[in-house]
FIRO-77480 format. One line per 2 residues: number of its first residue (from 1); for each residue x, y negated, z negated of C-alpha. Coordinates in steps of 0.02 Angstrom, whole numbers, padded with zeros to 5 digits. Layout:
NUM) X:Y:Z ~ ... .
This chain:
1) 00422:03263:03385 ~ 00410:03159:03229 .
3) 00243:03184:03146 ~ 00218:03056:03008 .
5) 00094:03066:02869 ~ 00072:02929:02740 .
7) 00040:03005:02571 ~ -00044:02893:02445 .
9) -00132:02926:02280 ~ -00319:02899:02267 .
11) -00298:02906:02080 ~ -00219:02734:02085 .
13) -00374:02631:02064 ~ -00282:02470:02029 .
15) -00238:02380:02191 ~ -00124:02258:02102 .
17) 00053:02248:02169 ~ 00103:02071:02121 .
19) 00251:02098:02236 ~ 00352:01961:02317 .
21) 00382:02079:02464 ~ 00265:02211:02537 .
23) 00300:02352:02660 ~ 00200:02330:02821 .
25) 00273:02449:02951 ~ 00418:02552:03019 .
27) 00494:02596:03187 ~ 00513:02780:03147 .
29) 00535:02853:03321 ~ 00626:02738:03445 .
31) 00634:02782:03629 ~ 00800:02853:03685 .
33) 00861:02914:03516 ~ 00860:02851:03338 .
35) 01042:02806:03317 ~ 01172:02847:03450 .
37) 01343:02836:03367 ~ 01426:02667:03358 .
39) 01531:02638:03513 ~ 01442:02768:03620 .
41) 01422:02706:03798 ~ 01259:02715:03892 .
43) 01288:02644:04064 ~ 01372:02478:04031 .
45) 01297:02463:03858 ~ 01392:02506:03699 .
47) 01277:02561:03559 ~ 01288:02464:03396 .
49) 01228:02602:03281 ~ 01041:02612:03246 .
51) 00871:02573:03323 ~ 00757:02613:03176 .
53) 00695:02473:03066 ~ 00569:02430:02930 .
55) 00449:02285:02935 ~ 00406:02184:02779 .
57) 00304:02031:02733 ~ 00351:01898:02606 .
59) 00209:01851:02490 ~ 00298:01693:02433 .
61) 00438:01584:02500 ~ 00602:01676:02469 .
63) 00782:01618:02477 ~ 00876:01782:02463 .
65) 01039:01696:02416 ~ 00962:01634:02254 .
67) 00834:01773:02230 ~ 00905:01937:02297 .
69) 00807:02096:02331 ~ 00852:02269:02393 .
71) 00772:02402:02502 ~ 00800:02588:02473 .
73) 00751:02730:02590 ~ 00758:02912:02539 .
75) 00761:03072:02643 ~ 00715:03235:02560 .
77) 00730:03350:02710 ~ 00743:03534:02669 .
79) 00714:03519:02482 ~ 00578:03500:02354 .
81) 00705:03486:02215 ~ 00676:03344:02095 .
83) 00789:03193:02100 ~ 00888:03167:01941 .
85) 00773:03046:01845 ~ 00926:02957:01776 .
87) 00970:02909:01954 ~ 00801:02904:02043 .
89) 00806:02799:02201 ~ 00993:02771:02171 .
91) 01034:02957:02193 ~ 01137:02910:02349 .
93) 01234:03031:02456 ~ 01129:03103:02598 .
95) 00967:03075:02505 ~ 00951:02887:02482 .
97) 01031:02729:02549 ~ 01018:02545:02500 .
99) 01009:02381:02594 ~ 01046:02225:02489 .
101) 00948:02071:02541 ~ 01061:01931:02481 .
103) 01057:01801:02620 ~ 00930:01721:02734 .
105) 00754:01660:02698 ~ 00576:01718:02726 .
107) 00425:01604:02722 ~ 00268:01653:02629 .
109) 00154:01760:02737 ~ 00283:01797:02872 .
111) 00361:01960:02932 ~ 00545:02003:02919 .
113) 00649:02156:02963 ~ 00783:02270:02890 .
115) 00868:02416:02979 ~ 00990:02456:03118 .
117) 01082:02321:03215 ~ 01010:02351:03390 .
119) 00857:02237:03361 ~ 00751:02301:03504 .
121) 00567:02330:03476 ~ 00567:02514:03523 .
123) 00740:02578:03572 ~ 00796:02602:03751 .
125) 00760:02699:03908 ~ 00887:02764:04034 .
127) 00824:02734:04211 ~ 00932:02802:04354 .
129) 01077:02819:04231 ~ 01062:02636:04183 .
131) 01027:02586:04003 ~ 00870:02480:03994 .
133) 00826:02408:03823 ~ 00650:02373:03766 .
135) 00598:02200:03710 ~ 00737:02105:03621 .
137) 00669:02050:03452 ~ 00833:01982:03384 .
139) 00749:01811:03368 ~ 00633:01884:03237 .
141) 00685:01865:03055 ~ 00814:02000:03020 .
143) 00874:01991:02841 ~ 00992:02142:02836 .
145) 01060:02264:02965 ~ 01185:02405:02944 .
147) 01260:02515:03083 ~ 01210:02676:02997 .
149) 01274:02798:03128 ~ 01458:02755:03122 .
151) 01511:02938:03122 ~ 01593:02937:02950 .
153) 01564:03086:02836 ~ 01525:03082:02651 .
155) 01559:02896:02648 ~ 01448:02763:02572 .
157) 01420:02642:02716 ~ 01265:02561:02645 .
159) 01258:02431:02507 ~ 01314:02526:02353 .
161) 01263:02702:02402 ~ 01207:02805:02551 .
163) 01305:02907:02677 ~ 01311:02881:02864 .
165) 01160:02957:02947 ~ 01088:02990:03119 .
167) 00924:02912:03067 ~ 00833:02820:02929 .
169) 00688:02940:02958 ~ 00706:03128:02990 .
171) 00641:03217:03143 ~ 00568:03368:03057 .
173) 00512:03436:02890 ~ 00357:03412:02785 .
175) 00447:03339:02635 ~ 00413:03158:02590 .
177) 00517:03011:02647 ~ 00513:02854:02541 .
179) 00534:02667:02566 ~ 00549:02555:02413 .
181) 00580:02370:02378 ~ 00663:02312:02219 .
183) 00684:02140:02143 ~ 00872:02119:02126 .
185) 01008:02239:02185 ~ 01011:02356:02034 .
187) 00892:02498:02074 ~ 00947:02628:01947 .
189) 00821:02674:01811 ~ 00737:02596:01718 .
191) 00716:02480:01869 ~ 00552:02509:01960 .
193) 00510:02455:02137 ~ 00392:02310:02168 .
195) 00322:02403:02318 ~ 00347:02580:02384 .
197) 00268:02707:02501 ~ 00302:02887:02550 .
199) 00283:02960:02723 ~ 00307:03135:02793 .
201) 00374:03192:02961 ~ 00265:03345:02986 .
203) 00099:03416:02932 ~ 00079:03409:02743 .
205) 00104:03565:02640 ~ -00069:03539:02570 .
207) -00203:03410:02594 ~ -00225:03417:02407 .
209) -00045:03367:02380 ~ 00112:03445:02311 .
211) 00196:03433:02145 ~ 00369:03367:02182 .
213) 00455:03476:02052 ~ 00462:03343:01917 .
215) 00483:03193:02029 ~ 00621:03069:01994 .
217) 00566:02925:02107 ~ 00481:02789:02004 .
219) 00332:02702:02082 ~ 00248:02532:02066 .
221) 00067:02490:02035 ~ 00006:02449:02209 .
223) -00135:02495:02326 ~ -00093:02681:02332 .
225) 00011:02721:02178 ~ 00024:02700:01991 .
227) 00182:02670:01891 ~ 00137:02792:01752 .
229) 00222:02942:01835 ~ 00359:02989:01957 .
231) 00309:03016:02136 ~ 00232:03189:02152 .
233) 00253:03235:01970 ~ 00068:03233:01933 .
235) -00099:03213:02017 ~ -00080:03025:02001 .
237) 00047:03022:02142 ~ 00005:03176:02243 .
239) -00040:03187:02427 ~ -00216:03126:02406 .
241) -00242:03033:02567 ~ -00163:03100:02726 .
243) -00130:03007:02888 ~ -00094:03122:03035 .
245) -00024:03081:03206 ~ -00156:03048:03335 .
247) -00169:03176:03475 ~ -00049:03150:03618 .
249) 00099:03072:03529 ~ 00263:03123:03610 .
251) 00435:03108:03531 ~ 00553:02967:03581 .
253) 00421:02852:03653 ~ 00441:02709:03532 .
255) 00311:02758:03402 ~ 00284:02622:03272 .
257) 00195:02652:03107 ~ 00092:02498:03069 .
259) 00019:02483:02895 ~ -00141:02383:02895 .
261) -00224:02317:02738 ~ -00289:02154:02666 .
263) -00173:02067:02544 ~ -00226:01914:02444 .
265) -00079:01794:02435 ~ -00148:01693:02290 .
267) -00179:01838:02170 ~ -00047:01949:02253 .
269) -00164:02097:02253 ~ -00227:02215:02388 .
271) -00411:02186:02419 ~ -00410:02325:02549 .
273) -00281:02467:02534 ~ -00157:02497:02674 .
275) -00199:02624:02808 ~ -00091:02691:02948 .
277) -00104:02636:03129 ~ 00011:02721:03253 .
279) 00066:02623:03406 ~ 00160:02695:03556 .
281) 00266:02552:03623 ~ 00347:02643:03770 .
283) 00207:02738:03858 ~ 00314:02789:04008 .
285) 00501:02810:04033 ~ 00512:02685:04176 .
287) 00522:02498:04202 ~ 00336:02475:04169 .
289) 00351:02571:04007 ~ 00499:02468:03950 .
291) 00407:02305:03987 ~ 00248:02364:03901 .
293) 00281:02317:03719 ~ 00254:02143:03646 .
295) 00288:02078:03471 ~ 00102:02057:03442 .
297) 00084:02246:03452 ~ 00176:02265:03287 .
299) 00129:02099:03206 ~ -00047:02075:03274 .
301) -00212:02168:03263 ~ -00206:02315:03143 .
303) -00061:02245:03041 ~ -00075:02190:02861 .
305) -00194:02043:02855 ~ -00185:01888:02748 .
307) -00363:01822:02744 ~ -00394:01639:02781 .
309) -00390:01557:02610 ~ -00500:01401:02599 .
311) -00420:01292:02466 ~ -00552:01154:02471 .
313) -00707:01097:02565 ~ -00797:00932:02538 .
315) -00934:00827:02619 ~ -00948:00640:02583 .
317) -01073:00518:02657 ~ -00998:00349:02703 .
319) -01074:00175:02712 ~ -01099:00189:02899 .
321) -01219:00334:02875 ~ -01097:00467:02935 .
323) -01039:00619:02838 ~ -00852:00654:02827 .
325) -00808:00837:02807 ~ -00635:00888:02748 .
327) -00561:01058:02710 ~ -00391:01137:02683 .
329) -00323:01313:02700 ~ -00186:01385:02591 .
331) -00146:01520:02720 ~ -00215:01585:02885 .
333) -00205:01748:02981 ~ -00263:01758:03163 .
335) -00376:01607:03135 ~ -00453:01558:03302 .
337) -00568:01418:03245 ~ -00697:01353:03123 .
339) -00877:01331:03174 ~ -00953:01182:03082 .
341) -01137:01209:03041 ~ -01272:01101:02960 .
343) -01441:01130:02882 ~ -01577:01013:02818 .
345) -01655:01145:02705 ~ -01504:01245:02648 .
347) -01567:01401:02738 ~ -01569:01375:02925 .
349) -01399:01319:02990 ~ -01361:01252:03164 .
351) -01192:01237:03248 ~ -01124:01061:03263 .
353) -00951:01090:03338 ~ -00792:01196:03335 .
355) -00627:01147:03257 ~ -00472:01241:03316 .
357) -00379:01344:03186 ~ -00191:01367:03166 .
359) -00176:01553:03204 ~ -00062:01631:03074 .
361) 00022:01521:02945 ~ 00063:01524:02761 .
363) 00074:01335:02743 ~ -00064:01216:02691 .
365) -00165:01149:02838 ~ -00290:01006:02826 .
367) -00444:00990:02936 ~ -00579:00858:02957 .
369) -00740:00829:03052 ~ -00864:00685:03054 .
371) -01051:00713:03074 ~ -01106:00556:03165 .
373) -01291:00596:03161 ~ -01338:00673:02995 .
375) -01518:00687:02942 ~ -01586:00566:02814 .
377) -01582:00641:02641 ~ -01482:00795:02590 .
379) -01375:00881:02722 ~ -01303:01055:02693 .
381) -01139:01105:02776 ~ -01053:01274:02797 .
383) -00898:01331:02890 ~ -00893:01491:02990 .
385) -00711:01545:03006 ~ -00685:01654:03161 .
387) -00533:01764:03196 ~ -00462:01796:03369 .
389) -00545:01968:03367 ~ -00716:01891:03333 .
391) -00730:01935:03150 ~ -00799:01794:03044 .
393) -00815:01735:02865 ~ -00933:01606:02793 .
395) -00876:01471:02672 ~ -00971:01404:02524 .
397) -01107:01274:02560 ~ -01072:01091:02519 .
399) -01197:00948:02523 ~ -01199:00762:02559 .
401) -01347:00647:02530 ~ -01368:00517:02666 .
403) -01459:00363:02603 ~ -01515:00210:02699 .
405) -01389:00166:02833 ~ -01381:00069:02991 .
407) -01439:00218:03094 ~ -01608:00206:03004 .
409) -01644:00034:03078 ~ -01666:-00029:03256 .
411) -01704:-00213:03290 ~ -01778:-00288:03448 .
413) -01776:-00480:03443 ~ -01847:-00627:03539 .
415) -01856:-00812:03496 ~ -02014:-00802:03387 .
417) -02013:-00627:03311 ~ -01922:-00464:03286 .
419) -01985:-00285:03301 ~ -01910:-00166:03174 .
421) -01908:00023:03196 ~ -01871:00098:03025 .
423) -01839:00279:02977 ~ -01894:00287:02795 .
425) -01821:00417:02676 ~ -01975:00418:02565 .
427) -02152:00349:02547 ~ -02163:00182:02459 .
429) -02143:-00005:02474 ~ -01998:-00081:02571 .
431) -01945:-00262:02593 ~ -01877:-00333:02756 .
433) -01784:-00500:02748 ~ -01708:-00599:02892 .
435) -01558:-00712:02859 ~ -01461:-00833:02967 .
437) -01275:-00810:02991 ~ -01248:-00942:02857 .
439) -01352:-00845:02730 ~ -01514:-00945:02737 .
441) -01672:-00841:02714 ~ -01781:-00860:02868 .
443) -01922:-00734:02836 ~ -01969:-00590:02722 .
445) -02102:-00456:02731 ~ -02152:-00317:02612 .
447) -02239:-00164:02682 ~ -02289:00010:02628 .
449) -02196:00139:02732 ~ -02209:00326:02755 .
451) -02070:00454:02768 ~ -02006:00455:02946 .
453) -02038:00329:03084 ~ -02115:00159:03046 .
455) -02132:00003:03154 ~ -02171:-00175:03104 .
457) -02162:-00350:03178 ~ -02091:-00498:03081 .
459) -02132:-00676:03142 ~ -01973:-00782:03133 .
461) -01895:-00926:03225 ~ -01723:-00872:03286 .
463) -01579:-00975:03347 ~ -01443:-00924:03469 .
465) -01321:-00860:03337 ~ -01310:-00694:03246 .
467) -01439:-00646:03117 ~ -01451:-00517:02978 .
469) -01593:-00402:02929 ~ -01585:-00329:02752 .
471) -01699:-00184:02708 ~ -01726:-00132:02527 .
473) -01824:00021:02473 ~ -01810:00081:02294 .
475) -01628:00087:02246 ~ -01569:00096:02426 .
477) -01525:-00053:02536 ~ -01443:-00081:02703 .
479) -01409:-00229:02818 ~ -01391:-00239:03006 .
481) -01336:-00380:03118 ~ -01433:-00424:03276 .
């Protein structure tokens, strides 16, 4: 059974990665075997050479043809000997192998994959001697695949270095296994990775960490490491935080290591460090087990989260007495909806309505809502952003002052008078003037009013055409037709 332990340094207090690509997960234990040799038949299926894969997320839009990257994995099974620091991650042979990412694209905030060519979510199961693959995820964004179990010996089959292997991850041994991402395809020192993690496939030698005999693998500044020392060469990069398999894990049942943290796309920093979540994707070796896994199990809840980033939020009162709310998001992750709330005192908010979110996206999305019945005076607005899992975040509070508008005035007319119901915004004197449709003044009244509801009657001779009532109080004025 593969027992994986993520080993990160607590000494790395800086969570800054500023990486264009971050590591978010790995299929380390596919069902049915890690990498049956290329050409091996299983029923009517001919294996392509590798079921293991690594999951990444782009933190900006990337065109790999114009901006290449590379991924290096290292296996240190059976040895605690230091890697030659002049070679580091590029040591090659049986210890490290490289994938060049030189074609394809990845949109900001989206997952992509690198690994073996099978492209199933969790390997395969043999049922009644018939090969049955798990969910086909070939439609996901695969940037680079290599058939790493081609059976060749002492031959570099990867991109630049790395021998053929029966697995990207070993099945036993407590020694650390690394995954690193580099900008460009030259990974030899002094190049340092932009993101890297180490895992282990058995119980750690010590919860307090091990000194990796002088190190040799350079590290980045990220959520769990510092770049000031080789991995394991000092207490800065020791086993300081251990993730153990949960009870009940069984080998070859499609066990996926999902790294969950909170990564801010704007500042490109980790606001919450990654932690390990282990997901069994093939709970039983039968048809039900094969059909169990969905893509959301490796890309959904528990995965690295990009918080909903509110780029702007405004409230503007219009001439009709309504308030137009507008907001935009720079990115969204599992965004179910926004709850629009309003307050008249800035303290007690009430729900007005819900506006549907856009789920997960790294593109700008614009939203709007109109409050058709704001209170007179200052209105306070706040958004409550709610994820699919029910978690919520409150926005800043914005205000809009609603002055006199047509909703403040109601007119009831007959041939000899009109009755005016007026919602005043303040105490004071107000003038009420009636005009004909041609603009002739027919009547005017001045009256002291109080905040809130007021009613008055204005004697006036009205014709059969439209008329206009203009109300002026202080610096505010509004006109209504009747």
